[in-house]
N, C-alpha and C positions, 0 to 999 in steps of 0.2 A: 602638680598631678600629671602623670604621664598619659598620653593618649595612645592606646594600643589599637586604635581603629585603622584597619588596612582595607580600603574598599576593594582592592584586587583579590583579596582572599575571601570575600563574602560569598556565601552559598545561599541559594533560595531556601526558604523554610516552608514548612507545611507538608506537602505530599512526599518529600524525599526525592523528588526528581531533580537532579543537578542541572538539567538543561531547561527547566521550566520557563525561564525567561527568553530562551533562544529557540524554542520549538516552533517549527513551521507547521501550523495546523491548517489543513486545507479547508476547514470550516470557516476560516477567516477570509477565504477567497470568494469571489462571485460564484454563483451556482454553476455557470458554464465551465469553470476551471476545476471542478471537483472530481475529475476523472481518476485522479490518483486514489482517492478513497474508494471509489467504485471498483477499481482494479484490485486493490489490496483486499477488499472484502471478498471479491470473487476468488482471488488466489487462495485465501484462507479456506473457503468452501471446497475448493479443489483438493487442498491438502487433507481435509477431513475424509475425502474419498480416495486418498492415497495416489493422487495425481499431482503433477506440477504444472503450473500455468505460467507462461512467459509472454512478453510482448516486445515488439521492436521499440526502438527509441523514438519517441514522438517528435524529436527535433529533426529527424531524418525524413519526416513526412507523416502521412496518416498511420496510426498505430495498427499493427496486425498482431494476432495472437496465435499461440499454439500450446496444446496440452501434450504432456508426455507422461508415460508410465511404462516401465519395463523396457525402455529403449524404443518404444513405438511412439510416433509423433502424429498428432492430428492438427492440421492447419485450420485455423478459425479466423476468417477475414475480419470480423468485427466483434466488438464486445457483446453484441446481442447473440451472435453465433456461439460465443463462449458460454453465455448464460444457458442457451438451449442445450449445448452439449453437457453442461453440468447436470441438467435435468435428466438427460439420457443415461448418465452414469449413476443416477440415484441421489444426487446432491440437491440441495436447495439453499436459498439465501434466507 
């Protein structure tokens, strides 16, 4: 009987997510390292208000943020400032 089992061709089953086994979920990290999730949630809330939210690379030092719409930029020194500005433009988390 031939064995057609090729482990390198296996795909995860279930939810249809091909990278389910390789996904880096920040919920698996200690609480202090979950800043990626907080930023991505905030970025999505900005997008709902037709703004873009960016940040500097955290490997270069403390992250700073800026919001952009129609070519105008607002500097936001901390993620708390980014949250407050989101409230000013009518957004919420």
